[in-house]
All heavy atoms as an XYZ file, in Angstrom:
996
protein
N       0.832     -1.198      0.014
C       0.029     -0.005     -0.031
C       0.878      1.211      0.018
O       1.754      1.381      0.788
C      -0.880      0.024      1.226
C      -1.833      1.108      1.312
S      -3.025      0.782      2.618
C      -3.091      2.366      3.348
N       0.654      2.192     -0.909
C       1.411      3.348     -0.991
C       0.810      4.478     -0.132
O      -0.371      4.799     -0.212
C       1.473      3.807     -2.484
C       2.279      5.063     -2.660
C       3.653      4.994     -2.628
C       1.635      6.278     -2.902
C       4.444      6.093     -2.782
C       2.403      7.408     -2.999
C       3.800      7.283     -2.983
N       1.620      4.990      0.753
C       1.193      6.071      1.652
C       1.674      7.397      1.163
O       2.870      7.460      0.725
C       1.669      5.799      3.056
C       1.157      4.518      3.691
C       1.843      4.285      5.043
C      -0.316      4.556      3.893
N       0.897      8.403      1.241
C       1.347      9.712      0.742
C       2.136     10.441      1.775
O       2.286      9.991      2.896
N       2.647     11.598      1.367
C       3.438     12.434      2.249
C       2.655     12.920      3.485
O       3.183     13.126      4.542
C       4.080     13.588      1.432
C       5.200     14.244      2.207
C       3.042     14.666      1.142
C       6.458     13.514      2.005
N       1.323     13.047      3.327
C       0.517     13.534      4.429
C       0.528     12.495      5.604
O       0.460     12.951      6.745
C      -0.928     13.772      3.985
O      -1.532     12.600      3.484
N       0.616     11.235      5.332
C       0.696     10.242      6.367
C       1.970     10.464      7.185
O       1.991     10.404      8.425
C       0.739      8.846      5.763
C       1.095      7.759      6.773
N       0.205      7.401      7.770
C       2.205      7.074      6.892
C       0.798      6.455      8.482
N       2.021      6.269      8.001
N       3.105     10.747      6.529
C       4.297     10.942      7.259
C       4.339     12.323      7.970
O       4.908     12.456      9.035
C       5.512     10.860      6.310
C       5.653      9.433      5.807
C       5.238      9.131      4.546
C       6.116      8.409      6.580
C       5.395      7.805      4.059
C       6.205      7.159      6.216
C       5.869      6.809      4.863
N       3.664     13.323      7.442
C       3.590     14.549      8.194
C       2.738     14.349      9.441
O       3.070     14.883     10.456
C       2.865     15.617      7.286
C       3.835     16.198      6.243
C       3.154     17.245      5.505
C       4.068     17.864      4.456
N       3.474     19.033      3.741
N       1.706     13.534      9.364
C       0.900     13.236     10.544
C       1.747     12.455     11.590
O       1.635     12.787     12.760
C      -0.290     12.358     10.127
C      -1.529     12.687     10.766
C      -2.685     11.863     10.141
O      -2.498     10.906      9.422
N      -3.912     12.303     10.387
N       2.549     11.551     11.124
C       3.441     10.854     12.053
C       4.448     11.775     12.671
O       4.748     11.702     13.871
C       4.181      9.696     11.300
O       3.236      8.903     10.663
C       5.056      8.876     12.198
N       4.972     12.703     11.882
C       5.941     13.667     12.370
C       5.308     14.613     13.445
O       5.925     14.979     14.455
C       6.502     14.527     11.228
N       4.000     14.918     13.231
C       3.329     15.749     14.204
C       3.207     15.002     15.550
O       3.207     15.668     16.577
C       1.937     16.090     13.712
C       1.932     17.213     12.704
C       0.490     17.591     12.348
N       0.562     18.303     11.124
C      -0.112     18.068     10.046
N      -1.079     17.062     10.082
N      -0.027     18.774      8.952
N       3.121     13.715     15.567
C       2.896     12.991     16.749
C       4.233     12.817     17.559
O       4.246     12.502     18.725
C       2.316     11.588     16.460
O       3.290     10.830     15.749
N       5.382     13.093     16.897
C       6.628     13.031     17.574
C       6.744     14.223     18.525
O       6.219     15.319     18.305
C       7.846     13.092     16.593
C       7.983     11.884     15.790
C       9.151     12.170     14.768
C       8.402     10.668     16.586
N       7.415     13.987     19.693
C       7.541     15.090     20.637
C       8.508     16.092     20.149
O       9.418     15.829     19.393
C       7.985     14.509     21.967
O       9.286     13.961     21.911
N       8.328     17.332     20.598
C       9.140     18.453     20.177
C      10.644     18.264     20.664
O      11.583     18.755     19.963
N      10.830     17.498     21.695
C      12.180     17.334     22.230
C      13.083     16.503     21.225
O      14.244     16.789     21.155
C      12.149     16.677     23.581
C      11.563     17.497     24.733
C      10.057     17.326     24.810
O       9.505     16.315     24.300
O       9.419     18.234     25.390
N      12.505     15.547     20.575
C      13.239     14.751     19.592
C      13.679     15.630     18.422
O      14.762     15.553     17.950
C      12.391     13.592     19.159
C      12.180     12.552     20.224
C      11.438     11.383     19.602
N      11.115     10.473     20.702
C      10.227      9.533     20.685
N       9.485      9.428     19.600
N       9.970      8.728     21.668
N      12.754     16.458     17.966
C      13.106     17.312     16.837
C      14.128     18.330     17.255
O      15.139     18.561     16.501
C      11.811     18.069     16.271
C      12.214     18.989     15.200
C      10.833     17.012     15.814
N      13.985     18.894     18.399
C      14.970     19.829     18.936
C      16.376     19.136     19.115
O      17.368     19.747     18.899
C      14.510     20.470     20.218
C      13.349     21.414     20.044
C      12.764     21.840     21.373
O      13.116     21.354     22.408
N      11.773     22.751     21.279
N      16.330     17.888     19.550
C      17.541     17.193     19.758
C      18.263     16.907     18.422
O      19.449     16.987     18.348
N      17.516     16.581     17.412
C      18.124     16.325     16.056
C      18.657     17.681     15.556
O      19.711     17.679     14.915
C      17.078     15.812     15.160
C      16.831     14.284     15.148
C      15.698     13.936     14.198
C      18.053     13.516     14.757
N      17.960     18.712     15.796
C      18.415     20.063     15.271
C      19.672     20.437     15.991
O      20.657     20.855     15.379
C      17.299     21.088     15.580
C      17.660     22.459     15.075
C      17.593     22.726     13.700
C      18.079     23.489     15.984
C      17.931     24.005     13.318
C      18.426     24.684     15.445
C      18.346     24.964     14.160
N      19.741     20.191     17.292
C      20.938     20.456     18.058
C      22.108     19.570     17.555
O      23.277     20.001     17.455
C      20.751     20.223     19.562
C      21.858     20.508     20.519
C      22.243     22.032     20.402
C      21.515     20.153     21.955
N      21.866     18.318     17.266
C      22.910     17.398     16.761
C      23.417     17.920     15.399
O      24.646     17.926     15.108
C      22.330     15.980     16.622
C      23.301     14.905     16.083
C      24.490     14.787     17.001
C      22.627     13.629     15.856
N      22.487     18.373     14.571
C      22.919     18.948     13.215
C      23.773     20.183     13.379
O      24.769     20.342     12.709
N      23.434     21.041     14.373
C      24.236     22.243     14.659
C      25.580     21.862     15.267
O      26.641     22.429     14.881
C      23.515     23.219     15.619
C      22.193     23.662     14.962
C      24.346     24.338     16.075
C      22.438     24.523     13.683
N      25.632     20.896     16.085
C      26.864     20.357     16.696
C      27.812     19.824     15.612
O      29.048     20.072     15.621
C      26.645     19.414     17.816
C      26.030     20.056     18.971
C      27.930     18.617     18.175
C      25.583     19.157     20.082
N      27.224     19.129     14.654
C      28.115     18.653     13.535
C      28.449     19.753     12.587
O      29.452     19.663     11.952
C      27.339     17.536     12.769
C      27.323     16.193     13.406
C      26.358     15.302     12.672
C      28.691     15.599     13.474
N      27.636     20.790     12.479
C      27.927     21.889     11.571
C      29.131     22.677     11.996
O      29.934     23.101     11.192
C      26.700     22.815     11.536
C      26.822     24.062     10.687
C      27.049     23.694      9.221
C      25.579     24.890     10.889
N      29.356     22.906     13.316
C      30.419     23.716     13.807
C      31.794     23.164     13.366
O      32.625     23.888     12.845
C      30.273     23.957     15.328
C      29.009     24.835     15.558
C      31.477     24.576     15.883
C      28.582     24.861     17.025
N      32.125     21.866     13.722
C      33.398     21.347     13.253
C      33.554     21.213     11.734
O      34.671     21.366     11.227
C      33.511     19.935     13.887
C      32.348     19.685     14.649
C      31.416     20.894     14.489
N      32.476     21.156     11.028
C      32.489     21.100      9.565
C      32.977     22.394      8.999
O      33.722     22.455      8.106
C      31.181     20.718      8.988
N      32.428     23.507      9.601
C      32.842     24.841      9.124
C      34.226     25.141      9.539
O      34.999     25.730      8.784
C      31.819     25.882      9.664
C      32.305     27.350      9.490
C      30.451     25.682      9.096
N      34.627     24.780     10.714
C      35.994     25.037     11.201
C      37.043     24.295     10.448
O      38.028     24.868     10.022
C      36.078     24.791     12.718
C      35.238     25.776     13.562
C      37.535     24.864     13.200
C      35.138     25.398     14.960
N      36.807     23.005     10.198
C      37.831     22.194      9.521
C      37.566     22.011      8.035
O      38.372     21.393      7.319
C      37.788     20.776     10.151
C      38.248     20.783     11.610
C      38.281     19.362     12.124
C      38.681     19.315     13.554
N      38.779     18.021     14.095
N      36.478     22.586      7.556
C      36.124     22.417      6.122
C      36.110     20.964      5.692
O      36.705     20.604      4.703
C      36.989     23.251      5.233
C      36.638     24.725      5.212
O      35.508     25.096      5.508
N      37.620     25.560      5.036
N      35.397     20.154      6.484
C      35.375     18.690      6.223
C      34.083     18.388      5.526
O      32.950     18.566      6.020
C      35.370     17.964      7.561
C      35.452     16.431      7.451
O      35.671     15.983      6.317
O      35.283     15.759      8.519
N      34.223     17.840      4.310
C      32.998     17.570      3.478
C      32.132     16.430      4.051
O      30.987     16.525      3.956
C      33.386     17.219      2.046
O      34.182     16.037      2.017
N      32.757     15.481      4.719
C      31.934     14.411      5.330
C      30.987     14.929      6.422
O      29.833     14.465      6.481
C      32.854     13.291      5.839
C      33.576     12.531      4.864
C      34.553     11.539      5.456
C      35.344     10.851      4.373
N      36.374      9.939      4.927
N      31.500     15.809      7.186
C      30.640     16.407      8.252
C      29.525     17.296      7.630
O      28.453     17.436      8.140
C      31.475     17.163      9.239
C      32.281     16.236     10.112
C      32.899     17.021     11.180
C      33.649     15.996     12.204
N      34.971     15.813     11.953
N      29.896     17.960      6.501
C      28.838     18.744      5.801
C      27.746     17.797      5.301
O      26.594     18.115      5.430
C      29.393     19.489      4.635
C      30.107     20.783      4.926
C      31.420     21.024      4.511
C      29.459     21.764      5.646
C      32.079     22.173      4.803
C      30.094     22.989      5.901
C      31.422     23.189      5.457
O      31.996     24.352      5.742
N      28.105     16.700      4.748
C      27.081     15.713      4.249
C      26.228     15.224      5.346
O      24.993     15.186      5.271
C      27.749     14.546      3.607
C      28.331     14.792      2.251
C      29.629     14.791      1.846
C      27.604     15.089      1.020
N      29.775     15.068      0.536
C      28.538     15.248      0.001
C      26.286     15.255      0.732
C      28.215     15.568     -1.322
C      25.939     15.529     -0.591
C      26.868     15.711     -1.581
N      26.893     14.834      6.535
C      26.108     14.237      7.619
C      25.193     15.343      8.262
O      24.080     15.045      8.578
C      27.108     13.683      8.626
C      26.442     12.894      9.835
C      25.598     11.771      9.274
C      27.521     12.381     10.762
N      25.703     16.550      8.496
C      24.933     17.583      9.071
C      23.761     17.968      8.155
O      22.650     18.222      8.624
C      25.743     18.823      9.379
N      23.961     17.940      6.803
C      22.912     18.194      5.843
C      21.860     17.148      5.913
O      20.697     17.458      5.864
N      22.217     15.907      6.079
C      21.220     14.847      6.102
C      20.436     14.976      7.401
O      19.167     14.783      7.380
C      21.974     13.442      6.122
C      21.059     12.199      6.223
C      20.184     12.115      4.994
C      21.888     11.022      6.339
N      21.026     15.248      8.506
C      20.304     15.432      9.783
C      19.387     16.626      9.661
O      18.180     16.534     10.093
C      21.251     15.563     10.934
C      21.959     14.211     11.216
C      20.538     16.039     12.250
C      23.023     14.216     12.181
N      19.811     17.702      9.096
C      18.991     18.867      8.988
C      17.907     18.667      7.958
O      16.776     19.265      8.067
C      19.813     20.083      8.622
C      20.842     20.505      9.699
S      20.123     20.670     11.309
C      19.329     22.254     11.134
N      18.065     17.766      6.973
C      16.945     17.407      6.059
C      15.857     16.672      6.790
O      14.704     16.993      6.620
C      17.566     16.578      4.942
C      16.540     16.157      3.914
C      15.989     17.036      3.048
C      16.196     14.801      3.805
C      15.029     16.611      2.086
C      15.274     14.355      2.847
C      14.686     15.315      2.004
O      13.768     14.888      1.072
N      16.260     15.758      7.688
C      15.249     15.083      8.510
C      14.520     16.024      9.417
O      13.299     15.973      9.527
C      15.918     13.898      9.266
C      14.938     13.264     10.273
C      16.467     12.798      8.332
N      15.266     16.966     10.027
C      14.675     17.964     10.857
C      13.660     18.802     10.055
O      12.546     19.117     10.578
C      15.716     18.853     11.543
C      15.087     20.084     12.232
C      16.468     18.002     12.574
N      14.036     19.189      8.846
C      13.111     20.002      8.085
C      11.860     19.246      7.672
O      10.828     19.823      7.571
C      13.844     20.586      6.830
O      14.087     19.545      5.911
N      11.990     17.956      7.459
C      10.809     17.130      7.177
C       9.950     17.089      8.406
O       8.692     17.224      8.337
C      11.170     15.699      6.708
C       9.976     14.821      6.627
C       9.042     14.981      5.650
C       9.781     13.883      7.609
C       7.964     14.136      5.538
C       8.715     13.009      7.528
C       7.721     13.194      6.535
N      10.515     16.800      9.564
C       9.711     16.707     10.769
C       9.033     18.032     11.111
O       8.016     18.042     11.761
C      10.621     16.208     11.984
C      11.133     14.805     11.859
C      12.005     14.424     12.990
C       9.891     13.854     11.800
N       9.632     19.106     10.650
C       9.047     20.420     10.916
C       8.219     20.904      9.706
O       7.876     22.066      9.605
N       7.879     19.993      8.787
C       7.276     20.341      7.519
C       5.830     20.950      7.669
O       5.392     21.552      6.743
C       7.368     19.232      6.516
O       6.543     18.199      7.014
N       5.196     20.644      8.755
C       3.826     21.175      8.945
C       3.849     22.643      9.347
O       2.874     23.280      9.250
C       3.041     20.362      9.913
C       3.530     20.475     11.315
C       3.089     21.392     12.271
C       4.502     19.631     11.950
N       3.792     21.155     13.453
C       4.625     20.079     13.210
C       5.246     18.562     11.491
C       5.580     19.470     14.114
C       6.174     18.025     12.408
C       6.285     18.468     13.689
N       5.040     23.186      9.700
C       5.051     24.579     10.076
C       6.185     25.349      9.350
O       5.939     26.080      8.451
C       5.169     24.735     11.551
O       6.372     24.128     12.016
N       7.415     25.080      9.716
C       8.503     25.849      9.112
C       9.528     24.991      8.403
O      10.643     25.394      8.177
C       9.247     26.652     10.248
C       9.779     25.693     11.267
C       8.348     27.695     10.837
C      10.780     26.405     12.254
N       9.069     23.822      7.979
C       9.960     22.898      7.332
C      10.621     23.349      6.070
O      11.805     23.148      5.798
N       9.896     24.112      5.237
C      10.457     24.642      4.012
C      11.495     25.673      4.253
O      12.425     25.806      3.503
C       9.395     25.149      3.055
C       8.473     24.121      2.474
C       7.415     24.749      1.660
C       9.266     23.139      1.571
N      11.359     26.427      5.353
C      12.412     27.400      5.690
C      13.584     26.725      6.304
O      14.700     27.231      6.152
C      11.759     28.503      6.613
C      10.639     29.204      5.985
C       9.350     29.061      6.449
C      10.858     30.035      4.952
C       8.282     29.699      5.865
C       9.814     30.658      4.265
C       8.561     30.515      4.771
O       7.545     31.183      4.162
N      13.393     25.647      6.984
C      14.534     24.917      7.557
C      15.311     24.148      6.485
O      16.456     23.823      6.608
C      14.095     23.889      8.649
C      13.611     24.482      9.952
C      13.076     23.351     10.864
C      14.744     25.168     10.654
N      14.644     23.972      5.379
C      15.259     23.278      4.198
C      16.426     24.015      3.603
O      17.244     23.441      2.867
C      14.193     22.977      3.143
C      14.489     21.878      2.169
C      14.722     20.492      2.851
C      13.271     21.702      1.210
N      16.511     25.306      3.860
C      17.635     26.087      3.351
C      18.984     25.567      3.896
O      20.020     25.577      3.255
C      17.431     27.643      3.640
C      17.587     27.951      5.200
C      18.433     28.418      2.848
N      18.924     25.100      5.176
C      20.164     24.612      5.814
C      20.766     23.447      5.060
O      21.942     23.413      4.711
C      19.958     24.313      7.364
C      19.515     25.651      8.028
C      21.233     23.789      7.972
C      19.019     25.477      9.447
N      19.988     22.323      4.783
C      20.576     21.266      4.038
C      21.019     21.672      2.623
O      22.045     21.195      2.141
C      19.457     20.211      3.939
C      18.466     20.560      4.963
C      18.595     22.011      5.266
N      20.326     22.594      1.978
C      20.702     23.011      0.641
C      22.083     23.667      0.694
O      22.964     23.434     -0.096
C      19.682     23.988      0.014
C      18.628     23.283     -0.757
C      17.518     22.675     -0.208
C      18.727     23.230     -2.117
C      16.572     22.073     -0.886
C      17.767     22.606     -2.913
C      16.708     22.043     -2.261
N      22.256     24.537      1.676
C      23.576     25.177      1.859
C      24.652     24.212      2.199
O      25.738     24.238      1.635
C      23.468     26.350      2.868
C      24.850     26.879      3.243
C      22.574     27.479      2.335
N      24.336     23.280      3.170
C      25.373     22.316      3.625
C      25.696     21.362      2.471
O      26.880     21.045      2.315
C      24.842     21.586      4.776
C      24.709     22.346      6.100
C      24.005     21.494      7.127
C      26.081     22.751      6.557
N      24.745     20.954      1.683
C      25.070     19.992      0.550
C      25.859     20.760     -0.518
O      26.684     20.133     -1.186
C      23.838     19.312      0.091
C      23.349     18.317      1.055
C      24.007     17.670      2.026
C      21.953     17.802      1.171
N      23.193     16.872      2.758
C      21.924     16.925      2.220
C      20.813     18.110      0.447
C      20.773     16.273      2.562
C      19.675     17.443      0.816
C      19.629     16.530      1.937
N      25.572     22.007     -0.774
C      26.301     22.726     -1.725
C      27.781     22.926     -1.308
O      28.712     22.722     -2.129
C      25.688     24.137     -1.952
O      24.324     23.986     -2.317
C      26.413     24.902     -3.082
N      27.960     23.230      0.006
C      29.326     23.277      0.556
C      30.026     21.866      0.501
O      31.240     21.837      0.234
C      29.268     23.781      1.999
C      28.886     25.301      2.129
C      28.687     25.617      3.643
C      29.977     26.144      1.511
N      29.240     20.826      0.751
C      29.832     19.531      0.712
C      30.319     19.200     -0.709
O      31.422     18.675     -0.934
C      28.826     18.454      1.162
N      29.454     19.529     -1.746
C      29.922     19.361     -3.101
C      31.191     20.163     -3.432
O      32.095     19.654     -4.016
C      28.816     19.812     -4.134
C      27.890     18.721     -4.473
C      26.555     18.849     -4.170
C      28.271     17.559     -5.161
C      25.622     17.855     -4.556
C      27.409     16.585     -5.507
C      26.035     16.748     -5.190
N      31.188     21.387     -2.959
C      32.365     22.264     -3.253
C      33.654     21.709     -2.617
O      34.673     21.730     -3.226
C      32.075     23.690     -2.765
N      33.513     21.277     -1.446
C      34.737     20.682     -0.712
C      35.095     19.336     -1.248
O      36.291     19.015     -1.281
C      34.496     20.684      0.785
C      34.543     22.046      1.406
N      35.735     22.681      1.564
C      33.571     22.830      1.840
C      35.454     23.901      2.142
N      34.136     23.970      2.308
N      34.114     18.529     -1.694
C      34.403     17.243     -2.236
C      35.143     17.315     -3.529
O      36.109     16.504     -3.777
C      33.126     16.394     -2.429
O      32.536     16.155     -1.273
N      34.898     18.318     -4.338
C      35.523     18.508     -5.635
C      36.736     19.383     -5.521
O      37.385     19.678     -6.529
C      34.560     18.985     -6.662
C      33.533     17.962     -7.063
C      32.233     18.162     -6.884
C      33.932     16.775     -7.650
C      31.240     17.189     -7.221
C      32.982     15.807     -8.003
C      31.629     16.054     -7.803
N      36.991     19.937     -4.354
C      38.148     20.864     -4.191
C      37.938     22.197     -4.735
O      38.923     22.909     -5.018
N      36.700     22.656     -4.891
C      36.444     24.013     -5.438
C      36.570     24.993     -4.306
O      36.822     26.230     -4.575
C      35.057     24.034     -6.017
C      34.907     23.166     -7.220
C      35.863     22.743     -8.072
C      33.676     22.648     -7.693
N      35.335     21.965     -9.006
C      33.998     21.838     -8.827
C      32.340     22.711     -7.288
C      32.999     21.167     -9.596
C      31.404     22.031     -7.987
C      31.781     21.298     -9.121
N      36.365     24.647     -3.070
C      36.431     25.588     -1.934
C      37.475     25.091     -0.973
O      37.361     23.994     -0.456
C      35.141     25.743     -1.221
N      38.563     25.807     -0.783
C      39.654     25.393      0.010
C      39.805     26.106      1.332
O      40.334     25.648      2.285
C      40.919     25.459     -0.739
C      40.997     24.559     -1.901
C      42.367     24.611     -2.638
C      42.525     23.757     -3.802
N      41.591     23.121     -4.498
N      39.225     27.301      1.391
C      39.312     28.090      2.639
C      37.924     28.656      3.013
O      36.967     28.472      2.217
C      40.336     29.196      2.567
C      40.068     30.195      1.521
O      38.925     30.453      1.134
N      41.122     30.799      0.954
N      37.852     29.272      4.156
C      36.484     29.736      4.637
C      35.890     30.832      3.776
O      34.624     30.860      3.591
C      36.657     30.284      6.073
O      37.133     29.292      6.905
N      36.658     31.661      3.202
C      36.109     32.744      2.331
C      35.509     32.183      1.045
O      34.618     32.826      0.471
C      37.188     33.842      2.031
C      37.428     34.655      3.224
C      38.498     34.600      4.019
C      36.538     35.645      3.772
N      38.407     35.451      5.065
C      37.203     36.124      4.903
C      35.276     36.112      3.406
C      36.599     37.091      5.700
C      34.725     37.086      4.242
C      35.384     37.597      5.315
N      35.975     31.117      0.613
C      35.415     30.499     -0.621
C      34.110     29.775     -0.343
O      33.384     29.389     -1.266
C      36.446     29.512     -1.252
C      37.654     30.159     -1.823
C      38.708     29.243     -2.275
O      38.752     28.058     -1.839
N      39.574     29.694     -3.148
N      33.689     29.689      0.963
C      32.430     29.091      1.294
C      31.266     30.064      0.987
O      30.159     29.624      0.740
C      32.388     28.703      2.784
C      33.238     27.462      3.089
O      33.643     26.743      2.193
N      33.542     27.294      4.382
N      31.578     31.315      1.037
C      30.507     32.328      0.835
C      29.764     32.215     -0.484
O      28.503     32.157     -0.581
C      31.086     33.738      1.070
C      30.048     34.830      0.751
C      31.610     33.923      2.472
N      30.488     32.185     -1.643
C      29.722     32.116     -2.948
C      28.926     30.800     -3.025
O      27.832     30.762     -3.569
C      30.751     32.164     -3.998
C      32.101     32.294     -3.368
C      31.930     32.314     -1.873
N      29.502     29.667     -2.467
C      28.737     28.391     -2.494
C      27.556     28.396     -1.598
O      26.584     27.775     -1.882
C      29.681     27.201     -2.167
C      30.678     27.018     -3.327
C      32.021     27.400     -3.139
C      30.295     26.488     -4.503
C      32.910     27.179     -4.203
C      31.197     26.241     -5.490
C      32.490     26.622     -5.417
N      27.623     29.169     -0.463
C      26.432     29.275      0.396
C      25.397     30.091     -0.328
O      24.192     29.753     -0.207
C      26.889     30.036      1.660
O      27.804     29.255      2.400
N      25.778     31.098     -1.063
C      24.795     31.942     -1.828
C      24.157     31.023     -2.901
O      22.897     31.125     -3.085
C      25.490     33.129     -2.369
C      24.515     33.867     -3.340
C      25.888     34.084     -1.294
N      24.882     30.174     -3.537
C      24.382     29.308     -4.535
C      23.365     28.339     -3.896
O      22.321     28.039     -4.497
C      25.542     28.516     -5.257
C      26.323     29.457     -6.132
C      24.999     27.314     -6.101
C      27.633     28.813     -6.669
N      23.729     27.843     -2.716
C      22.781     26.939     -2.000
C      21.468     27.644     -1.687
O      20.376     27.076     -1.809
N      21.586     28.875     -1.259
C      20.334     29.637     -0.980
C      19.502     29.904     -2.194
O      18.290     29.760     -2.147
C      20.688     31.019     -0.278
C      21.311     30.703      1.147
C      19.518     31.934     -0.140
C      21.975     31.934      1.800
N      20.131     30.198     -3.338
C      19.449     30.386     -4.587
C      18.775     29.146     -4.988
O      17.616     29.061     -5.420
C      20.390     30.917     -5.669
C      20.793     32.361     -5.281
C      19.732     30.871     -6.994
C      21.912     32.911     -6.220
N      19.514     27.942     -4.839
C      18.900     26.650     -5.227
C      17.685     26.381     -4.361
O      16.663     25.826     -4.829
C      19.930     25.554     -5.120
C      20.989     25.520     -6.150
C      22.073     24.471     -5.880
C      20.405     25.267     -7.531
N      17.798     26.701     -3.013
C      16.721     26.450     -2.098
C      15.482     27.325     -2.546
O      14.389     26.786     -2.570
C      17.169     26.808     -0.668
C      15.983     26.998      0.220
C      15.244     25.995      0.844
C      15.427     28.221      0.680
N      14.290     26.523      1.633
C      14.381     27.898      1.549
C      15.714     29.547      0.446
C      13.615     28.871      2.176
C      14.953     30.517      1.072
C      13.896     30.174      1.906
N      15.696     28.615     -2.780
C      14.601     29.489     -3.151
C      13.899     28.963     -4.426
O      12.697     28.895     -4.536
C      15.102     30.851     -3.355
C      13.972     31.768     -3.800
C      13.067     32.222     -2.823
C      13.808     32.229     -5.079
C      11.997     33.050     -3.171
C      12.805     33.091     -5.439
C      11.862     33.478     -4.487
O      10.828     34.307     -4.859
N      14.677     28.556     -5.480
C      14.083     28.061     -6.658
C      13.321     26.766     -6.377
O      12.290     26.581     -6.984
C      15.152     27.846     -7.737
C      15.846     29.115     -8.248
C      16.980     28.793     -9.166
C      14.822     30.007     -8.948
N      13.856     25.905     -5.493
C      13.189     24.666     -5.225
C      11.874     24.816     -4.458
O      10.903     24.195     -4.882
C      14.110     23.773     -4.359
O      15.245     23.426     -5.097
N      11.819     25.657     -3.546
C      10.587     25.827     -2.747
C       9.539     26.598     -3.614
O       8.389     26.584     -3.298
C      10.765     26.427     -1.357
C      11.207     27.917     -1.506
C      11.667     25.653     -0.521
C      11.067     28.661     -0.172
N      10.023     27.353     -4.588
C       9.095     28.146     -5.372
C       8.502     27.309     -6.507
O       7.298     27.420     -6.792
C       9.833     29.324     -6.030
O      10.454     30.137     -5.015
C       8.866     30.212     -6.774
N       9.269     26.456     -7.100
C       8.823     25.801     -8.293
C       8.601     24.237     -8.136
O       8.076     23.576     -9.042
C       9.787     25.990     -9.509
C       9.849     27.417     -9.875
C      10.987     28.179     -9.617
C       8.724     28.028    -10.507
C      11.042     29.530     -9.992
C       8.790     29.390    -10.825
C       9.947     30.083    -10.547
O      10.028     31.455    -10.968
N       9.027     23.670     -7.024
C       8.889     22.197     -6.827
C       7.963     22.004     -5.617
O       8.047     22.633     -4.581
C      10.301     21.565     -6.532
C      11.243     21.790     -7.717
C      10.109     20.117     -6.272
C      12.621     21.349     -7.411
N       7.032     21.026     -5.824
C       6.018     20.733     -4.784
C       6.711     20.014     -3.597
O       7.762     19.403     -3.719
C       4.978     19.800     -5.387
C       3.865     19.522     -4.453
O       3.392     20.513     -3.786
O       3.385     18.455     -4.386
N       6.095     20.151     -2.367
C       6.630     19.563     -1.199
C       6.774     18.040     -1.324
O       7.619     17.446     -0.766
C       5.655     19.800     -0.011
C       5.552     21.288      0.311
O       6.318     22.103     -0.229
O       4.714     21.632      1.132
N       5.791     17.441     -2.093
C       5.920     16.026     -2.270
C       7.265     15.567     -2.845
O       7.819     14.614     -2.380
C       4.774     15.519     -3.156
C       4.789     14.056     -3.489
C       4.256     13.143     -2.564
C       5.415     13.587     -4.611
C       4.335     11.757     -2.875
C       5.395     12.248     -4.944
C       4.891     11.355     -4.019
O       4.968     10.024     -4.274
N       7.782     16.351     -3.809
C       8.989     16.000     -4.461
C      10.197     16.352     -3.612
O      11.232     15.754     -3.696
C       9.069     16.601     -5.853
C       7.995     16.044     -6.785
C       6.862     16.684     -7.206
C       7.884     14.670     -7.219
N       6.098     15.804     -7.895
C       6.715     14.575     -7.972
C       8.756     13.616     -7.127
C       6.340     13.418     -8.584
C       8.360     12.373     -7.781
C       7.204     12.321     -8.483
N      10.060     17.467     -2.868
C      11.186     17.900     -2.015
C      11.443     16.871     -0.886
O      12.592     16.652     -0.482
C      10.907     19.285     -1.406
C      11.009     20.408     -2.389
C      10.571     21.738     -1.668
C      12.370     20.520     -2.931
N      10.411     16.243     -0.415
C      10.501     15.243      0.667
C      10.252     13.832      0.144
O       9.757     13.000      0.894
C       9.577     15.606      1.859
C       9.938     16.933      2.488
C       9.112     17.993      2.336
C      11.118     17.070      3.159
C       9.451     19.195      2.936
C      11.449     18.234      3.759
C      10.576     19.361      3.657
N      10.488     13.611     -1.114
C      10.101     12.305     -1.707
C      10.796     11.077     -1.107
O      10.075     10.089     -0.948
C      10.541     12.318     -3.213
C      10.099     11.091     -3.972
C       8.806     10.858     -4.253
C      11.096     10.157     -4.393
C       8.410      9.681     -4.935
C      10.687      9.022     -5.071
C       9.389      8.786     -5.349
N      12.023     11.142     -0.560
C      12.521      9.922      0.002
C      11.772      9.395      1.226
O      11.786      8.227      1.506
C      13.998     10.322      0.490
C      14.339     11.466     -0.417
C      13.060     12.163     -0.734
N      11.023     10.308      1.903
C      10.232      9.801      3.045
C       9.004      9.017      2.592
O       8.415      8.339      3.436
C       9.821     11.061      3.866
C      10.972     11.650      4.585
C      11.538     12.859      4.095
C      11.599     11.108      5.631
C      12.628     13.454      4.677
C      12.706     11.628      6.202
C      13.216     12.816      5.833
N       8.575      9.148      1.319
C       7.417      8.363      0.842
C       7.734      6.901      0.749
O       6.925      6.059      0.739
C       6.919      8.850     -0.452
O       7.937      8.775     -1.406
C       6.445     10.280     -0.389
N       9.094      6.576      0.671
C       9.516      5.185      0.590
C       9.395      4.459      1.887
O       9.551      3.249      1.971
C      10.944      5.154      0.059
C      11.124      5.574     -1.301
C      10.190      5.634     -2.339
C      12.360      6.042     -1.912
N      10.683      6.183     -3.486
C      12.018      6.395     -3.270
C      13.589      6.206     -1.489
C      12.987      6.933     -4.093
C      14.550      6.713     -2.307
C      14.276      7.088     -3.627
N       9.273      5.193      2.998
C       9.212      4.549      4.333
C       7.926      3.798      4.554
O       7.753      3.043      5.448
C       9.387      5.648      5.402
C      10.765      6.272      5.395
C      10.785      7.420      6.448
C      11.873      5.297      5.613
N       6.850      4.155      3.738
C       5.548      3.565      4.001
C       5.414      2.387      3.177
O       4.996      1.446      3.004
């Protein structure tokens, strides 16, 4: 049986706020060493955690929280390919991530932005 995204939003609503806040805090904790050391693996992991947090917050501010994974994954791509080597080179890639996020939430439906969660049902 195929369950829609609304089923998972309903499940996310039933989760306690402390779990979502804990995941958000974990994402921020991973973000700090990633920025300091410019480590692409930590960018990927922090982006994944923040993606889950943005899904769990999708009934209220999830699309706004989605900017964080977009920026983190853009920085992860940049560091993985060696395009950004120091902190100042992170700025243009962060702007690119914000632009990609804006275009995504403007032209792509929530169903497709959170599509991997539909596979859980």
